[in-house]
N, C-alpha and C positions, 0 to 999 in steps of 0.2 A: 875613546868614548867611555864614560863611566858605566860600570856594571853594578850600580846600586841605586836605590831610590832616595834615601835620606841624603841631605846635603851637608857640606863642611864649610863653616864660616871661620876665617882666620883673621886675627888682629895684626895690623901692620905696625911695626915698630923698628927700632934701630937694628934688630937682628934680621929684618926682612924687607926693609924699605927700598933697597937697591933694585933697579929694574930686573936684573938677572935673577935676583932672589925671588921676586914676585912671580916671575915666569916659571921658575922651578916649582914654587908652591902650587901654582895652578896645574902644572903638568902632573904632579904627584897626587892631586886630589882636591884642591880648593875650588869651590864653586862661587864663593862670595868673600869679599874682603871688608873688614871693619876698620874704619879710621877713628881712633880714639881722640876726641877733641879735648880731653883732659890734659893731653900732652901734645907737643909739637906746634909749630906755627902754621898759619894759613899757607905759606909758601911750601912748607914740607908736605902738607896734605895735597896741595895742587900738583906737586911733582908725582906723588903716588897715584893720584887719579889719572893723570896723563899716561903714566906707565901701564896702569891696569887697562885703560881703554886701548892702548897699543896692543897689549896681549890679546884683548878681546878681538880686535880686528885681524891680527895675525893668525890666531888659532881658529877663528870662526865660531868660537863658543861664547855664548852670552855669559857675562859675569856681573853679579850684583855688587854694588858698592854701598855700604852702610856707614853713614856719618853719625857717630855716637856722641850725643851731647853730654857735657860734664854734669849739668844739673846743679841745684843748690847744695853747697857744702856747709854744714853747720860745724863750727869748731870752737874750742875754748880759746880764751885770750892768752896772755902771757903772764908768767909769774915773776916776781922780783928776783928769785933765785933760779928761775928757769924750770922749776918743777915743784910738785907738791906730793907728799906721801899721803896716801889714803889708807888708813888702818881699819881693819875689819871691825864693824860694830859702832865705830865712832860717828858722831853727827857733824857734818861739815856744812859750811855756808857756801851758797852760790849767789853771786851778785851780778847785776848788769854792769858791763864795762869791758874794756879791752885789756885792762891790767888789774892785778889785785895783789894784795900783800900775802904774806906767808900762809895765813889760815883761811883763805877763801878761794873759790874757783871762779875766775872771771868768765862770763858768758856774754859776748857782744851781740846778743840777739834779743832785744827787748820784747819782740813779738812772742817769743816762747813763754815769757812770764805771764802772758795773757791767757794761756791755755793749760799750763802745767798745774797739776793739783796733787794732793796727797795720794799716794799709790802709783803714780806714774813713775816710770823707770828711765834713767839716763844711762847709756852705755858709752864709754869712752874708748878711743884707740881700738876700733874694730872689735869692740866687745870685751877687751881684756880687763876692763875695770867697770864696775857697776854700782850705782847708787839708787836708792828709792826715795822719792820726795816724801817728806813727813810734814812739812809746813810750807804753804805757798803765800807769796805776796807779789806786789806789782814790780818790785825791784830786788827782792831778796827771797831766797829759798833756803830751806834747811833739808838735808838729805842724809839718810843712813847709808853707810858703806857696806855693801853686801859682798862685793868681790874687790879685795884690796890690791894695792900696787902703787907704782910711781906714775903720776900724771905729769906729762911735760907739755911745753908750749905748743899751741896750735893743733892739738890732737882733735880728731873728728868726734862728733857727738851724734848718737842715735837716740831718738826719742821714742819710747815704747808706751803705747796706751793712749796716745793723743794724736789727732790730726794736726800736723804742723801748719800754721797759717803762712805758708811760704809757697809761692808759685813754683811749678816744676821748671820754669824757664827763668833764668837770670838774664840781666842785660848781656852778659858774655854769651849765653846760649843763643839769644836772639841774633847777635852779631855773627856767631859761628853758623847758625842755621841759614841765614841769608847768604853767607859766603858759600856754604855747601850746596845750596840750591842753584847758585850762579854757576857752579861747577857741574851741574846736572847729575848729582848723585842719585841713586835709585831709592834709598830709604833714609829717613831721619829717625834715629832712635832717641826717644825722650826718656830721660832718667828721672827716678824718684816720683813717678806718677802716683798721686794719692786719690784723685777724684776725676769724674768726667769733665769737670771744668778745665783741668790741666790739659786734657786732650783737645778740647774745643779751642783753647787759646793757641795751642800749637798748630792745629788745623787751619786757623785763620791766617797764619803766616805761610804754611806749606801749600795750602790749596790742593791742587791735583798735580803739582810739580814733582812730587815724590811720594812714595808710600810712607806711612807713619807706623813705626814700631813702638809699642808701649813696653817699657822695661818694668816688670813687676818685681819690686823689691821692698814694698811697704805693705804691712798687714792691711791697711785701709783699702789698698787697691785689690788685694785678694778678696776682701769681703764684698767688693762691688765689681768683681771681675767681669761678669757678663755685660753690664752697662758700659764699662770701659772698652771692652773688646769690640762691641758693636760700632763704636766710633773710630776704631783703629783699623789698620790694614794687616797687622801682624803683632805677635807678642814675643817677649823674651823673658824666660825664667832666669832672672839675675840673682843667682844664688849667693853671691858675695854678701851684699847688704841684707838680703832676705834672711840669710843664716844668722846675721847679727840681731835683726829685729824679732825673729821668731825663736822659740825654743828649738834646739838642734833637731830633736826627733820629729818636729813638725815639717821640716823642709822637704823630705821625700813625699809626704802626704800632699803638701801644697803644690809641689812640682806636678804631681799627677793631676791634681784638680785643675791647674792652669792649662795643661796639655789637653785635657778632656774638654774644657770650656772652649778653647780655641778650635779644636777639631769640630765641635758641634756647630760652630759658627762659620766653619770653612776658612779660618784665618791661619796662615802659616805660624808655627810656633818654634822658637829656638830655645834650646837648653844650654846655659852658659855658666862659666866660672868653675875652676878647679877640676876640669874634666881629666886632663893628663898632667896635673900640676907638677908631679915629680920630674917631668921631662924638661922643666926649665933648666935643670942641670944634668939629669941622668939620660942615658941613651935609650932606655926602655921605661915604660910606665909600671906602676904596681898592678897586681892582678885585681885589686879592688877598683882601681881607676878604669881598667878595661871593662869590668862589670858595670861600672857607673855609666859609661858610654852605651853599653848594650842595653841597660835598663831604659835609658831615654829613647832608644830606637824601638824597643818592645812597646813602650807606652804610646808610640805614634808621633814622636817629634818630627817636624819637617827638617830640622837642621840641628847640628851640635856645633859648639863654638870653642875655638882655642883662643886663649887670651895671652897671658905672659909667655906661654909655650912658644908662640911664633913671634911675639913682639920683642922679647928680650932673651929668649931661651937660647941655649947652646946648640939645639938640634931642631930647628923649625921644620925643615923638610921631612925629617924622620918622624916627628910628631904627627904631621899630616898623613904620612904614609901609613903609620900604625893606626891612626884613627880610621882611615879608609879600610884597612884590613878588618878592624873590629866590626865596622858597619856591614861589610860584605859577608862576614861570617855569621853575624846575627840574622841578616835577611835571608841567608841560605838555610836557616833552621826551618824545617817543615812546619813547626808549630808557630812560627813567627806571626802569620796573619791572625791566629787565634787570640793574640794579646791585644793588638791595636783595634780589632774590629769589635771588641767588647764595649767601646765607648758609646754612650747613648747619644746618637747623632740627631735624634728628634726630627725625622723627615718633615720637610716643609711642604705645604699644599700648594705648590706652584709648578707650572709646566717646566720651568728651568731646572728646578731641583729634581722633579720626577725623572726627567731625561738623564740627568747626571747620575742619579741613583740606579737607573737601569743599566748604565754602562758597566758597572762592576759585575752584575750577575750575567750579562751577555758575554763579557770577556772571560768569565770563569767557565761558563757552559760551552762556549765555542773554542776556547783556547786561543784567544786572539793574540796576535803578535804585538799590536800597538793600538793605542787610542790617539786619534788626532783631533784636537780641539781648536777651532778657529775662533779667535777672540780679538776684540778691539781694545778692551779694558783689562783683560786678564780674568774677568769673573767666570767665564765659561770653564777655563782650565782650573781655576781654584775649586770650583764645584766638583769637577771630575776628580781632582786630587784628594779632596775631602773624603771621597768614597773609597780610596785606596784600591783601585783596580790592580789585578795581578800582572800587569804588563807596563811597558814604557808608555808614558804620556808625552806626546809631541805637541807642544804649544805653538800654534801658528798665529802670527800677528804681523800687521804691516808696520807696527811701531817698534823701533829698536829699543826705546826706553822701557816699554812694556815687556819686551823680550828679556831685558836685563833684570827686571823685577821678578819675572817668573823663575829666574835661576835659583831663587831661594825657596821654591815650592817643591814639596815632596814629589819625586818621580817624574818631574817635568824636564824635558829637553826643549828649550825654546828655539824656534826657527823663525827668522824674518822672511815674510813673503808678501808680495803685492796683493792688494785687494783683488779677489777673483771677480770676473765679470758676470759669472753665473755659477749655479751649483755644479753643473757639468764640468765647467772650467776648473772648479776646485777639486772635483773628483779626479780629474786627470793629473793635476799638480800633486795631490796627496799620494798618488801611486808612486810618483818619482821620489817624493820626500821620504815615504815609508821605506823604500829600498835603500836610500842613502843613510837615513838616520837610525833605522831599526833593523837594517840588514834583512829586510823582508825578501822572500823569493816567491816564485810563482806558486799559487795555491794557498799562501798565508792569508789569514783573515784579519782585517783591520776594521776599526770602528771610527766613523767620522761624525763629529758633533759640531754644530754651528747654529748661529742665529740668522734667520732670514727676515728681512733683507740684510745683506752684509753691511757692516759699518755702523750698525746701531748698537751701542754699548749696552751690556746687561741683559741681552736676550739669548736664550739657548732653547730653540724650539724644534730642532731638526736632528735626527739621528739616522745614520746610514751605515749598514753593514756591507762591506765590500771585500772582494777577493782579489789578491794581487794577480795581474795578468802578465 
């Protein structure tokens, strides 16, 4: 059993896709697995999903599976010579097209020419080269080189200062999304979200078949973060592209803003990218990387993610084990609650939220050993987790898919149980579960929260304080 509240999300790749490797990663600390649909075939992902579900059944632990969509990729075209040198201060031509001659950059995205204007910035190759638009036209742009270098074929382009008129879902994403839903994944992660319309379009496909994670990696999404999060089920601070699109010094500020906004709305939030990056090759992370993981935990993140470290790294299990150690040490800091409780949660004037908010203060005053929340949709448990009570949260649900989704929520240990026939029936069952899952003994105090009548999603109107007998 995990002795920490925050969760670990690990990316599956060549270094970890074998069933025995996935099992080892779960044993050393992984609570959820990410399948990156930018790589691998549907057959590859289907094998990984099957292996993870086998681990889930064998271990008795709920595991969340996240299908991460590739999203739209804007790239330059090809050069006659395979590359073009961009010299500092010179003005270069950018033209519509898949190919270009020596002195122009081909950009096969005519829709961009509709929105680009003087002052907008284009960054190439993950931000390694930068130009500023000086003159705009329907098929032809001129731009000043601010960060020089060699630009080669098919390198990625980031547009700074404009909302790109491109949907967050490409035809490939729609196909991948439907496949992932057919495999009953727990979450779909939507890349390059810019507006609420992107979320609505994805929700129309997903429905309630899976949770929807919005990856925040565009400044326009940061500006409209609350509206976007209200339509989503969870958020990911995708610091890779976010770090290219924003000034470097703004990334930590925006990270905290996103975490705070997600916490306020009771939506799980994941911090991702470059967490233990040096462990792709090295057997230990840098001290700065350890501090980076701890900072995300102090800020109140529900989960932290490993990307290339477990996908292609030389030490995937070690990376997970070290991340686990960092989380445990951070949460053991006596001042730990002082950090994440500073978030302005803006209490809601509803019975559901009032009861969930009461759970934390009761658990603190009485020294409760566990909080048990019975939920049909997961909303009861998310509300409780939002308040960060100082004890284990046991999420009780009759739906195994909801149990798997709850595996990504802070402090929650999901347990599948049958619908109780009455409140007294539930009290008797929770006594047994508390002993098994929270190692409760006679005299320990627990809190039970549920909605009456049972089976009605979205209601939390009952709170019971009980003593283990």
